[in-house]
DSSP file (Angstrom, degrees, kcal/mol; ACC not computed):
  #  RESIDUE AA STRUCTURE BP1 BP2  ACC     N-H-->O    O-->H-N    N-H-->O    O-->H-N    TCO  KAPPA ALPHA  PHI   PSI    X-CA   Y-CA   Z-CA
    1    1 A M              0   0    0      0, 0.0     3,-0.1     0, 0.0     2,-0.0   0.000 360.0 360.0 360.0 137.9  -11.4  -23.5    5.0
    2    2 A P        -     0   0    0      0, 0.0     2,-0.1     0, 0.0     0, 0.0  -0.340 360.0 -96.9 -75.7 153.5   -9.8  -20.8    3.0
    3    3 A A        -     0   0    0      1,-0.1     2,-0.3    -2,-0.0     0, 0.0  -0.355  40.5-118.2 -69.7 142.3  -11.8  -18.0    1.3
    4    4 A R        -     0   0    0     -2,-0.1     2,-0.5    -3,-0.1    -1,-0.1  -0.579  23.6-155.0 -84.8 142.7  -12.4  -18.7   -2.3
    5    5 A C        -     0   0    0     -2,-0.3     2,-0.4     0, 0.0    -1,-0.0  -0.957  12.8-172.5-114.7 130.8  -11.0  -16.1   -4.8
    6    6 A S        -     0   0    0     -2,-0.5     3,-0.1     3,-0.0    -2,-0.0  -0.965  22.4-122.2-126.9 146.8  -12.6  -15.8   -8.1
    7    7 A L        -     0   0    0     -2,-0.4     3,-0.1     1,-0.1     2,-0.0  -0.482  40.8 -97.3 -74.9 149.6  -11.6  -13.8  -11.1
    8    8 A P        -     0   0    0      0, 0.0     2,-0.2     0, 0.0    -1,-0.1  -0.308  39.7-107.3 -61.8 148.7  -14.0  -11.3  -12.5
    9    9 A R    >   -     0   0    0      1,-0.1     3,-1.9    -3,-0.1     4,-0.1  -0.546  31.7-112.0 -77.2 150.3  -16.2  -12.3  -15.3
   10   10 A L  G >  S+     0   0    0      1,-0.3     3,-1.5     2,-0.2    -1,-0.1   0.820 118.0  57.5 -53.1 -37.5  -15.2  -10.6  -18.7
   11   11 A R  G 3  S+     0   0    0      1,-0.3    -1,-0.3     3,-0.0    -2,-0.0   0.672 102.0  57.2 -73.3 -15.5  -18.4   -8.6  -18.7
   12   12 A D  G <  S+     0   0    0     -3,-1.9    11,-3.4     2,-0.0     2,-0.5   0.360  90.8  85.9 -96.4  11.2  -17.4   -7.1  -15.3
   13   13 A I  E <   +A   22   0A   0     -3,-1.5     9,-0.2     9,-0.2     2,-0.2  -0.926  56.2 172.9-114.2 136.4  -14.0   -5.8  -16.6
   14   14 A A  E     -A   21   0A   0      7,-3.5     7,-3.3    -2,-0.5     2,-0.5  -0.751  31.7-111.1-132.6 170.7  -13.9   -2.3  -18.3
   15   15 A S  E     +A   20   0A   0     -2,-0.2     2,-0.4     5,-0.2     5,-0.2  -0.958  31.4 177.7-111.9 128.9  -11.3    0.1  -19.6
   16   16 A W  E >  S-A   19   0A   0      3,-2.3     3,-1.9    -2,-0.5    -2,-0.0  -0.974  71.4 -22.1-133.6 120.9  -10.7    3.3  -17.7
   17   17 A E  T 3  S-     0   0    0     -2,-0.4     3,-0.1     1,-0.3    -1,-0.1   0.896 127.6 -52.7  46.0  45.5   -8.0    5.8  -18.8
   18   18 A G  T 3  S+     0   0    0      1,-0.2     2,-0.3     0, 0.0    -1,-0.3   0.562 116.7 109.2  80.3   7.6   -6.2    2.9  -20.5
   19   19 A Y  E <  S-A   16   0A   0     -3,-1.9    -3,-2.3     2,-0.0     2,-0.5  -0.863  71.1-121.5-115.9 150.0   -6.1    0.5  -17.6
   20   20 A L  E     -A   15   0A   0     -2,-0.3     2,-0.3    -5,-0.2    -5,-0.2  -0.848  40.2-178.4 -90.9 130.1   -8.3   -2.7  -17.3
   21   21 A V  E     -A   14   0A   0     -7,-3.3    -7,-3.5    -2,-0.5     2,-0.4  -0.957  21.3-134.4-132.0 145.9  -10.4   -2.3  -14.2
   22   22 A A  E     -A   13   0A   0     -2,-0.3     2,-0.3    -9,-0.2    -9,-0.2  -0.812  26.5-112.7-100.4 141.7  -12.8   -4.7  -12.6
   23   23 A K        -     0   0    0    -11,-3.4     2,-0.4    -2,-0.4   -11,-0.0  -0.535  38.3-175.1 -73.2 132.3  -16.2   -3.5  -11.4
   24   24 A T        -     0   0    0     -2,-0.3     2,-0.4     2,-0.0    -1,-0.0  -0.998  22.4-136.7-134.3 136.2  -16.4   -3.8   -7.7
   25   25 A L        -     0   0    0     -2,-0.4     2,-0.4     2,-0.0    -2,-0.0  -0.757  28.7-174.9 -91.2 128.9  -19.4   -3.1   -5.4
   26   26 A L        -     0   0    0     -2,-0.4     2,-0.6     2,-0.0    -2,-0.0  -0.946  24.0-144.3-128.0 147.4  -18.3   -1.2   -2.4
   27   27 A D        -     0   0    0     -2,-0.4     2,-0.3     2,-0.0    -2,-0.0  -0.929  35.0-177.8-112.8  98.4  -20.4   -0.2    0.7
   28   28 A L        -     0   0    0     -2,-0.6     2,-0.8     1,-0.0     3,-0.1  -0.680  35.0-108.7-104.5 153.2  -19.0    3.2    1.6
   29   29 A D     >  -     0   0    0     -2,-0.3     4,-3.2     1,-0.2     5,-0.2  -0.663  28.0-149.0 -81.0 116.0  -19.7    5.7    4.4
   30   30 A D  H  > S+     0   0    0     -2,-0.8     4,-1.7     1,-0.2    -1,-0.2   0.836  94.4  49.6 -60.2 -36.1  -21.5    8.5    2.6
   31   31 A D  H  > S+     0   0    0      2,-0.2     4,-2.0     1,-0.2    -1,-0.2   0.877 113.8  46.2 -69.9 -41.0  -20.3   11.2    5.0
   32   32 A L  H  > S+     0   0    0      1,-0.2     4,-2.3     2,-0.2    -2,-0.2   0.908 111.4  51.2 -69.9 -41.8  -16.6   10.0    4.6
   33   33 A L  H  X S+     0   0    0     -4,-3.2     4,-2.1     1,-0.2    -1,-0.2   0.869 110.2  49.1 -66.6 -35.1  -16.9    9.8    0.9
   34   34 A A  H  X S+     0   0    0     -4,-1.7     4,-1.6    -5,-0.2    -2,-0.2   0.879 114.3  46.4 -72.3 -34.7  -18.2   13.4    0.7
   35   35 A E  H  X S+     0   0    0     -4,-2.0     4,-2.9     2,-0.2    -2,-0.2   0.869 114.5  46.3 -70.3 -37.8  -15.4   14.6    3.0
   36   36 A A  H  X S+     0   0    0     -4,-2.3     4,-3.1     2,-0.2     5,-0.3   0.898 108.4  56.8 -67.8 -41.6  -12.8   12.6    1.0
   37   37 A T  H  X>S+     0   0    0     -4,-2.1     5,-1.7     2,-0.2     4,-0.9   0.878 113.0  40.7 -58.7 -43.9  -14.2   13.9   -2.3
   38   38 A T  H  <5S+     0   0    0     -4,-1.6     3,-0.3     2,-0.2    -2,-0.2   0.941 115.5  50.4 -72.4 -44.4  -13.7   17.6   -1.0
   39   39 A A  H  <5S+     0   0    0     -4,-2.9    -2,-0.2     1,-0.3    -1,-0.2   0.880 116.5  40.5 -61.1 -36.5  -10.3   16.9    0.5
   40   40 A L  H  <5S-     0   0    0     -4,-3.1    -1,-0.3    -5,-0.1    -2,-0.2   0.628 104.9-126.8 -91.5 -14.9   -9.0   15.2   -2.6
   41   41 A G  T  <5 +     0   0    0     -4,-0.9     2,-0.2    -5,-0.3    -3,-0.2   0.895  59.7 144.0  69.3  35.3  -10.7   17.7   -5.1
   42   42 A T      < -     0   0    0     -5,-1.7    -1,-0.2    -6,-0.2     3,-0.1  -0.578  45.4-152.2-102.6 168.5  -12.3   15.0   -7.0
   43   43 A S  S    S+     0   0    0     -2,-0.2     2,-0.3     1,-0.2    -1,-0.1   0.478  70.6  37.6-125.8  -8.6  -15.7   14.9   -8.6
   44   44 A S  S  > S-     0   0    0      1,-0.1     4,-2.9    -7,-0.1     5,-0.2  -0.969  77.3-112.7-143.2 169.0  -16.9   11.4   -8.6
   45   45 A T  H  > S+     0   0    0     -2,-0.3     4,-2.8     1,-0.2     5,-0.2   0.882 117.2  53.4 -59.4 -39.6  -16.7    8.3   -6.5
   46   46 A R  H  > S+     0   0    0      1,-0.2     4,-2.7     2,-0.2     5,-0.3   0.934 111.6  44.5 -58.2 -48.8  -14.5    6.5   -8.9
   47   47 A E  H  > S+     0   0    0      2,-0.2     4,-2.4     1,-0.2    -2,-0.2   0.896 113.9  51.6 -65.0 -39.6  -12.0    9.4   -8.9
   48   48 A T  H  X S+     0   0    0     -4,-2.9     4,-2.5     1,-0.2    -2,-0.2   0.946 113.5  42.9 -63.4 -50.0  -12.2    9.7   -5.1
   49   49 A V  H  X S+     0   0    0     -4,-2.8     4,-2.1     1,-0.2    -2,-0.2   0.886 115.4  46.0 -69.9 -37.1  -11.5    6.1   -4.5
   50   50 A T  H  X S+     0   0    0     -4,-2.7     4,-3.1    -5,-0.2    -1,-0.2   0.937 115.2  49.5 -72.2 -41.3   -8.7    5.6   -7.1
   51   51 A E  H  X S+     0   0    0     -4,-2.4     4,-2.5    -5,-0.3    -2,-0.2   0.912 111.5  47.5 -65.5 -37.7   -7.0    8.9   -5.8
   52   52 A A  H  X S+     0   0    0     -4,-2.5     4,-1.6    -5,-0.2    -1,-0.2   0.890 114.0  48.9 -69.9 -35.5   -7.3    7.7   -2.1
   53   53 A L  H  X S+     0   0    0     -4,-2.1     4,-2.3     2,-0.2     3,-0.3   0.956 111.8  48.2 -62.6 -52.3   -5.9    4.4   -3.2
   54   54 A R  H  X S+     0   0    0     -4,-3.1     4,-2.0     1,-0.2    -2,-0.2   0.872 112.1  48.0 -53.4 -42.3   -3.1    5.9   -5.0
   55   55 A Q  H  X S+     0   0    0     -4,-2.5     4,-2.0     2,-0.2    -1,-0.2   0.813 110.5  52.3 -65.6 -33.8   -2.2    8.3   -2.2
   56   56 A A  H  X S+     0   0    0     -4,-1.6     4,-2.1    -3,-0.3    -2,-0.2   0.877 111.8  46.4 -71.2 -41.5   -2.3    5.3    0.3
   57   57 A V  H  X S+     0   0    0     -4,-2.3     4,-1.7     2,-0.2    -2,-0.2   0.873 112.9  50.6 -66.3 -39.3    0.2    3.3   -1.9
   58   58 A E  H  X S+     0   0    0     -4,-2.0     4,-2.1     2,-0.2    -2,-0.2   0.865 109.9  49.0 -66.3 -43.6    2.4    6.3   -2.3
   59   59 A S  H  X S+     0   0    0     -4,-2.0     4,-1.9     1,-0.2    -1,-0.2   0.898 110.3  50.6 -65.4 -43.0    2.5    7.0    1.3
   60   60 A S  H  X S+     0   0    0     -4,-2.1     4,-1.8     2,-0.2    -2,-0.2   0.847 109.6  49.9 -60.5 -35.7    3.4    3.4    2.0
   61   61 A R  H  X S+     0   0    0     -4,-1.7     4,-2.5     2,-0.2    -2,-0.2   0.885 110.6  51.3 -69.2 -37.8    6.2    3.4   -0.6
   62   62 A E  H  X S+     0   0    0     -4,-2.1     4,-2.3     2,-0.2     5,-0.2   0.854 110.6  49.3 -68.6 -36.3    7.6    6.7    1.0
   63   63 A R  H  X S+     0   0    0     -4,-1.9     4,-2.5     2,-0.2    -2,-0.2   0.923 112.3  45.8 -70.8 -40.2    7.5    5.1    4.5
   64   64 A R  H  X S+     0   0    0     -4,-1.8     4,-2.1     2,-0.2     5,-0.2   0.918 112.4  51.3 -67.8 -48.9    9.3    2.0    3.4
   65   65 A Q  H  X S+     0   0    0     -4,-2.5     4,-1.4     2,-0.2    -2,-0.2   0.871 111.6  47.1 -51.1 -45.3   11.9    4.1    1.5
   66   66 A R  H  X S+     0   0    0     -4,-2.3     4,-3.1     2,-0.2     5,-0.2   0.918 110.7  53.4 -66.7 -45.1   12.6    6.3    4.6
   67   67 A A  H  X S+     0   0    0     -4,-2.5     4,-2.1     1,-0.2    -2,-0.2   0.853 111.5  45.2 -61.9 -30.5   12.9    3.2    6.8
   68   68 A L  H  X S+     0   0    0     -4,-2.1     4,-1.5     2,-0.2    -1,-0.2   0.784 112.6  50.4 -80.5 -23.5   15.4    1.7    4.4
   69   69 A T  H  X S+     0   0    0     -4,-1.4     4,-2.1    -5,-0.2    -2,-0.2   0.922 112.0  47.9 -69.1 -46.5   17.3    5.0    4.2
   70   70 A D  H  X S+     0   0    0     -4,-3.1     4,-2.6     1,-0.2     3,-0.3   0.966 111.0  50.8 -53.3 -57.2   17.3    5.2    8.0
   71   71 A L  H  X S+     0   0    0     -4,-2.1     4,-2.2     1,-0.3    -1,-0.2   0.839 110.2  50.4 -56.6 -37.5   18.5    1.6    8.2
   72   72 A Q  H  X S+     0   0    0     -4,-1.5     4,-2.9     2,-0.2    -1,-0.3   0.882 110.0  49.7 -69.4 -38.0   21.4    2.3    5.7
   73   73 A E  H  X S+     0   0    0     -4,-2.1     4,-1.7    -3,-0.3    -2,-0.2   0.903 110.9  48.4 -63.2 -44.3   22.5    5.3    7.7
   74   74 A I  H  X>S+     0   0    0     -4,-2.6     5,-2.7     2,-0.2     4,-0.5   0.951 113.7  48.1 -60.0 -51.4   22.5    3.4   10.9
   75   75 A T  H ><5S+     0   0    0     -4,-2.2     3,-1.4     1,-0.2     5,-0.3   0.922 111.4  50.3 -52.0 -51.8   24.5    0.6    9.1
   76   76 A D  H 3<5S+     0   0    0     -4,-2.9    -1,-0.2     1,-0.3    -2,-0.2   0.817 108.5  52.4 -60.6 -30.0   27.0    3.1    7.7
   77   77 A A  H 3<5S-     0   0    0     -4,-1.7    -1,-0.3    -3,-0.2    -2,-0.2   0.539 122.5-105.3 -85.6  -3.0   27.5    4.7   11.0
   78   78 A G  T <<5S+     0   0    0     -3,-1.4    -3,-0.2    -4,-0.5    -2,-0.1   0.751  72.8 142.4  87.9  23.6   28.4    1.4   12.6
   79   79 A G      < +     0   0    0     -5,-2.7     2,-0.4    -6,-0.1    -4,-0.2   0.553  61.2  63.5 -76.7 -10.7   25.2    0.8   14.4
   80   80 A F        -     0   0    0     -5,-0.3     2,-0.7    -6,-0.3     3,-0.2  -0.917  68.1-154.5-107.0 138.5   25.3   -2.8   13.6
   81   81 A H    >   +     0   0    0     -2,-0.4     3,-0.9     1,-0.2    -2,-0.0  -0.767  23.9 165.5-116.9  87.9   28.1   -5.2   14.8
   82   82 A F  G >  S+     0   0    0     -2,-0.7     3,-1.9     1,-0.3     4,-0.4   0.817  70.7  66.1 -64.4 -33.7   27.9   -7.8   12.2
   83   83 A D  G 3  S+     0   0    0      1,-0.3     4,-0.3    -3,-0.2    -1,-0.3   0.647  97.5  55.5 -69.3 -11.3   31.2   -9.2   13.3
   84   84 A Q  G <> S+     0   0    0     -3,-0.9     4,-1.9     1,-0.2    -1,-0.3   0.352  79.7  90.7 -99.6   5.9   29.7  -10.3   16.6
   85   85 A L  H <> S+     0   0    0     -3,-1.9     4,-2.7     2,-0.2    -1,-0.2   0.854  83.3  54.8 -74.5 -34.6   26.8  -12.4   15.1
   86   86 A D  H  > S+     0   0    0     -4,-0.4     4,-2.1    -3,-0.2     5,-0.2   0.931 110.8  46.8 -57.4 -49.4   28.9  -15.6   15.2
   87   87 A A  H  > S+     0   0    0     -4,-0.3     4,-1.6     2,-0.2    -2,-0.2   0.915 112.2  48.8 -60.1 -43.6   29.6  -15.1   18.9
   88   88 A I  H  X S+     0   0    0     -4,-1.9     4,-1.6     1,-0.2     3,-0.4   0.948 111.5  50.4 -60.5 -50.4   25.9  -14.4   19.6
   89   89 A D  H  < S+     0   0    0     -4,-2.7     4,-0.4     1,-0.2    -1,-0.2   0.866 108.6  52.1 -57.6 -35.0   24.9  -17.5   17.7
   90   90 A R  H  < S+     0   0    0     -4,-2.1     3,-0.5     1,-0.2    -1,-0.2   0.796 110.6  48.8 -74.4 -27.8   27.4  -19.7   19.6
   91   91 A C  H  < S+     0   0    0     -4,-1.6    -1,-0.2    -3,-0.4    -2,-0.2   0.766 106.0  55.8 -88.8 -16.5   26.0  -18.5   23.0
   92   92 A S     <        0   0    0     -4,-1.6    -1,-0.2     1,-0.2    -2,-0.2   0.498 360.0 360.0 -88.5   3.3   22.4  -19.0   22.1
   93   93 A T              0   0    0     -3,-0.5    -1,-0.2    -4,-0.4    -2,-0.1   0.422 360.0 360.0-111.3 360.0   22.9  -22.7   21.2
């Protein structure tokens, strides 16, 4: 049975720095949170979690962009032989 997904109740939604945010209860490792707070230079749990999420998303976007750039460079250098795809398809059937 699929997990149920429910929207937050209106009283659980707040505004923070102009964004609508939902209150979420998190069980965090205290030592890891303290280390992340120091590493990120943040002063609250909310700032630490938000900054960690922002950095994770930014890192993921950068990795995807690098992969796309690498793929484009390989393609431009002739690394793919698209003209041979039909022959490969004929052989596999």
